[in-house]
C-alpha positions in Angstrom: 9.8 42.4 -91.4 7.5 43.6 -94.4 6.1 41.3 -96.8 8.5 42.2 -99.5 11.2 41.4 -97.5 9.4 38.2 -96.5 8.8 37.0 -100.1 12.5 38.1 -100.8 13.7 35.7 -98.2 11.5 32.6 -99.1 12.7 33.2 -102.7 16.5 33.1 -101.3 15.9 30.0 -99.0 14.1 27.9 -101.7 15.9 29.1 -104.8 13.0 30.3 -106.9 12.6 33.5 -108.2 10.8 36.6 -106.3 8.1 36.5 -108.6 7.2 33.0 -108.0 7.8 33.5 -104.4 5.3 36.0 -104.4 2.9 33.9 -106.0 3.3 31.3 -103.4 3.0 33.6 -100.4 0.0 35.4 -101.9 -1.8 31.9 -102.5 -0.9 30.6 -99.1 -2.4 33.9 -97.6 -5.3 33.6 -100.0 -6.0 30.0 -98.5 -5.8 31.0 -94.8 -8.1 33.9 -95.6 -10.7 32.0 -97.4 -10.9 29.3 -94.7 -11.1 31.8 -91.9 -13.9 33.3 -93.7 -15.8 30.0 -94.1 -15.6 29.8 -90.5 -12.7 27.0 -90.4 -9.5 26.8 -88.5 -6.3 26.5 -90.1 -3.5 24.5 -88.3 0.1 24.6 -89.0 2.0 22.3 -87.3 5.1 23.7 -85.4 3.8 27.0 -86.4 0.4 28.0 -85.1 -3.3 27.9 -85.4 -5.4 30.6 -87.5 -9.2 30.8 -86.4 -12.1 33.1 -86.0 -12.9 34.2 -82.7 -16.3 35.8 -81.7 -16.3 38.7 -79.5 -19.1 39.3 -77.1 -21.4 42.4 -77.3 -20.2 44.7 -74.4 -20.8 47.9 -72.9 -18.4 50.7 -74.0 -18.2 54.8 -73.7 -17.9 57.2 -76.3 -14.7 59.3 -75.7 -16.2 62.6 -77.3 -19.3 62.7 -75.5 -18.9 60.1 -72.4 -22.1 58.4 -73.3 -22.4 54.9 -72.6 -22.8 52.8 -75.6 -23.4 49.1 -76.7 -20.6 47.7 -78.9 -21.8 44.9 -81.0 -20.5 41.4 -81.1 -18.0 40.7 -83.8 -16.0 37.9 -85.3 -12.2 38.7 -85.7 -9.4 36.6 -86.9 -6.9 35.1 -84.0 -3.7 33.4 -83.9 -2.2 31.1 -81.3 1.4 30.1 -81.7 2.5 26.5 -81.2 4.3 25.6 -78.2 7.3 24.8 -80.2 7.3 28.2 -82.0 6.7 29.9 -78.2 9.7 28.0 -77.2 12.0 29.2 -80.0 11.0 32.8 -79.2 11.7 32.4 -75.6 15.1 30.9 -76.5 15.9 33.6 -78.9 17.0 30.9 -81.7 16.5 31.1 -85.4 16.3 28.3 -87.9 
């Protein structure tokens, strides 16, 4: 599902216009992004948790030259699904 399809589904289920649904979805994504940028967790009970994960520096290999190199430590966004979402996916139910 693409973002535009997601917005259309939200509009249909809530009875608001697609324009208003786009504003709501964009605002939600902005809030999640801003909180992650600030290093905070975003917990959506019953859905999951967005958080910043730190990846350690590690050794890698340049595929062109086969030369060993150090890959720097980085921060990356991560998502952990809640148990109820995992169960829903395993059972193949949609609500």
